C-alpha positions as CSV (number, residue, x, y, z in Angstrom):
1,M,13.9,-23.7,9.2
2,S,10.2,-24.2,8.2
3,A,8.3,-21.3,6.7
4,K,5.7,-21.8,9.5
5,T,8.6,-21.2,12.1
6,L,9.9,-18.1,10.5
7,K,6.4,-16.6,10.2
8,S,5.7,-17.4,13.8
9,E,8.9,-15.8,15.0
10,V,8.1,-12.6,13.1
11,V,4.5,-12.6,14.5
12,A,6.0,-12.9,17.9
13,A,8.4,-10.0,17.4
14,A,5.5,-7.9,16.1
15,V,3.4,-8.5,19.0
16,A,6.2,-8.1,21.6
17,T,6.9,-4.6,19.9
18,S,3.6,-3.3,19.1
19,G,4.2,0.2,20.3
20,C,6.7,2.5,22.0
21,G,6.2,5.3,24.6
22,P,2.9,6.3,26.1
23,E,1.3,6.5,22.7
24,G,1.9,2.7,21.9
25,V,-0.1,-0.2,23.0
26,E,2.7,-1.6,25.2
27,V,6.0,-0.4,26.5
28,V,8.9,-2.3,25.0
29,E,10.9,-4.2,27.8
30,G,14.6,-4.7,27.5
31,A,14.2,-8.3,27.1
32,E,11.8,-7.9,24.3
33,V,14.5,-5.7,22.4
34,E,17.0,-8.3,22.8
35,Q,14.5,-10.8,21.6
36,A,13.8,-8.8,18.5
37,F,17.4,-8.3,17.6
38,G,18.1,-11.8,18.5
39,R,15.6,-12.9,15.8
40,L,17.1,-10.7,13.4
41,E,20.5,-11.8,14.2
42,H,19.3,-15.4,13.8
43,L,17.8,-14.7,10.4
44,Y,20.9,-12.8,9.3
45,A,23.0,-15.9,10.1
46,Q,20.9,-17.9,7.6
47,L,21.2,-15.3,4.9
48,P,24.1,-17.1,3.0
49,A,22.2,-20.3,2.9
50,M,19.0,-18.6,1.8
51,E,20.9,-16.7,-0.7
52,E,21.9,-20.1,-2.2
53,K,18.3,-21.2,-2.2
54,G,17.3,-18.2,-3.8
55,A,19.7,-18.6,-6.6
56,A,18.6,-22.3,-7.0
57,L,14.9,-21.1,-7.2
58,A,15.9,-18.5,-9.9
59,R,17.7,-21.3,-11.8
60,A,14.9,-23.6,-11.5
61,R,12.3,-21.0,-12.7
62,S,14.6,-20.0,-15.7
63,A,14.7,-23.8,-16.6
64,A,11.0,-24.1,-16.3
65,T,10.7,-21.0,-18.6
66,V,13.2,-22.4,-21.2
67,D,11.3,-25.8,-21.1
68,G,7.9,-24.2,-21.7
69,L,9.2,-22.0,-24.6
70,A,11.1,-25.1,-26.1
71,K,7.8,-27.1,-25.9
72,A,6.0,-24.2,-27.7
73,A,8.6,-24.0,-30.2
74,A,8.6,-27.7,-31.0
75,Y,4.8,-27.6,-31.3
76,R,4.9,-24.6,-33.7
77,A,7.6,-26.4,-35.7
78,A,5.5,-29.7,-36.0
79,E,2.5,-27.5,-37.3
80,L,4.8,-26.2,-39.8
81,V,6.1,-29.6,-41.0
82,R,2.3,-30.7,-41.2
83,A,1.5,-27.6,-43.3
84,D,4.6,-28.4,-45.6
85,A,3.3,-31.9,-46.1
86,L,-0.1,-30.7,-47.0
87,V,1.5,-28.3,-49.6
88,T,3.5,-31.2,-51.0
89,E,0.5,-33.5,-51.3
90,A,-1.5,-30.5,-52.9
91,E,1.3,-30.0,-55.5
92,A,1.3,-33.6,-56.4
93,R,-2.5,-33.6,-56.9
94,V,-2.4,-30.5,-59.2
95,S,0.3,-32.5,-61.3
96,A,-2.1,-35.5,-61.4
97,A,-5.2,-33.5,-62.1
98,E,-3.6,-31.6,-65.0
99,A,-3.6,-35.0,-66.9
100,E,-7.4,-35.3,-66.3
101,G,-8.4,-31.9,-67.5
102,E,-8.8,-28.3,-66.9
103,Q,-11.6,-28.5,-64.4
104,A,-9.9,-31.1,-62.1
105,A,-6.7,-29.0,-62.5
106,G,-8.5,-25.9,-61.4
107,E,-9.9,-27.6,-58.3
108,A,-6.5,-28.9,-57.4
109,R,-4.9,-25.6,-57.9
110,L,-7.6,-24.1,-55.3
111,A,-6.6,-26.9,-52.7
112,L,-2.8,-25.9,-53.4
113,M,-3.6,-22.3,-52.6
114,A,-5.6,-23.2,-49.6
115,A,-2.8,-25.4,-48.3
116,G,-0.1,-22.7,-49.2
117,T,-2.2,-20.2,-47.3
118,Q,-2.5,-22.6,-44.2
119,R,1.3,-23.0,-44.4
120,G,1.9,-19.1,-44.6
121,L,-0.1,-18.8,-41.4
122,R,2.2,-21.3,-39.6
123,V,5.5,-19.7,-40.5
124,G,5.3,-16.6,-38.4
125,P,4.3,-18.2,-35.1
126,A,7.0,-20.9,-35.7
127,Q,9.7,-18.3,-36.2
128,N,8.4,-16.2,-33.2
129,A,8.5,-19.3,-30.9
130,E,12.1,-20.2,-32.2
131,Q,13.2,-16.5,-31.3
132,A,11.5,-16.4,-28.1
133,L,13.3,-19.8,-27.2
134,A,16.6,-18.3,-28.2
135,R,16.1,-15.2,-26.1
136,A,15.1,-17.1,-23.2
137,L,18.3,-19.5,-23.5
138,E,20.4,-16.3,-23.9
139,A,19.0,-14.9,-20.8
140,S,19.2,-18.0,-18.7
141,P,22.3,-19.7,-17.3
142,F,22.0,-22.6,-19.7
143,D,23.5,-23.2,-23.1
144,T,21.1,-25.6,-24.3
145,V,17.5,-26.9,-23.8
146,E,18.8,-30.1,-22.5
147,E,21.0,-28.6,-19.8
148,A,17.8,-26.4,-18.8
149,R,15.6,-29.5,-18.5
150,A,18.3,-31.3,-16.4
151,A,18.0,-28.3,-13.9
152,M,14.3,-28.6,-13.6
153,L,12.7,-29.2,-10.4
154,P,9.5,-31.3,-9.9
155,A,6.5,-28.9,-9.5
156,E,6.2,-29.7,-5.7
157,S,9.9,-29.2,-5.0
158,L,9.8,-25.9,-6.9
159,A,6.7,-24.6,-4.9
160,A,8.2,-25.8,-1.7
161,L,11.5,-23.9,-2.4
162,A,9.6,-20.8,-3.6
163,A,7.5,-20.8,-0.3
164,E,10.6,-21.2,1.9
165,V,12.5,-18.4,0.2
166,E,9.5,-16.1,0.2
167,A,8.7,-16.9,3.9
168,Y,12.4,-16.1,4.8
169,Q,12.3,-12.8,2.8
170,A,9.0,-11.8,4.6
171,A,10.4,-12.9,8.0
172,Y,13.7,-11.0,7.5
173,A,11.8,-7.8,6.3
174,A,9.4,-7.9,9.1
175,A,12.2,-8.5,11.8
176,L,14.4,-5.8,10.3
177,A,11.3,-3.4,10.4
178,V,10.6,-4.3,14.0
179,C,14.2,-3.7,14.9
180,Q,14.2,-0.4,13.2
181,Q,11.0,0.6,15.1
182,L,12.8,-0.4,18.1
183,E,15.6,1.9,17.5
184,D,13.4,4.7,16.5
185,C,11.5,4.4,19.8
186,E,14.8,4.5,21.8
187,E,16.1,7.7,20.1
188,P,13.5,10.1,21.6
189,E,14.1,8.8,25.1
190,G,17.8,9.3,24.6
191,L,17.2,12.8,23.3
192,E,14.9,13.6,26.2
193,Q,17.6,12.4,28.7
194,S,20.2,14.5,27.0
195,T,18.2,17.7,27.0
196,A,17.2,17.2,30.7
197,S,20.8,17.0,31.9
């Protein structure tokens, strides 16, 4: 069932049951009550399938989260590798400059300190990214990043699945609310009849 169909059924239920008793906009007819409860029953019959779709959606979202954090961790790790390479190059320049004299060696040492500082600035973010990825994997149903990536859905499919699940949840909640309102409307009439007899 499409999201539009679910929404139109709920709108129809809400319009058909817009009030109860003399204070309401419209008196609820027996057929309308049957329709409202029929809609709820129809939606309830779809519940197991929609629960599976909800689980698939949660799995796909978790996979996307793991993938995003894995990409961030890879980026941070690559930054750290580049910073390490710059430190190694600066160390080699210091060794070569020491043979040329103290002034050249001093400039090379300053460059080494700058490279070391840049490397130091990359260590924390790289470690944090790795830890965030490890926490996400632990919280996910996946053992590895590759497993998570295999479970990813294309963006359009993920959006369509999310829209379908959210529309069903909204339709079910609305249909349930309509039926509860109908039951509440029927209770005072039953009480009035029992007190009158």
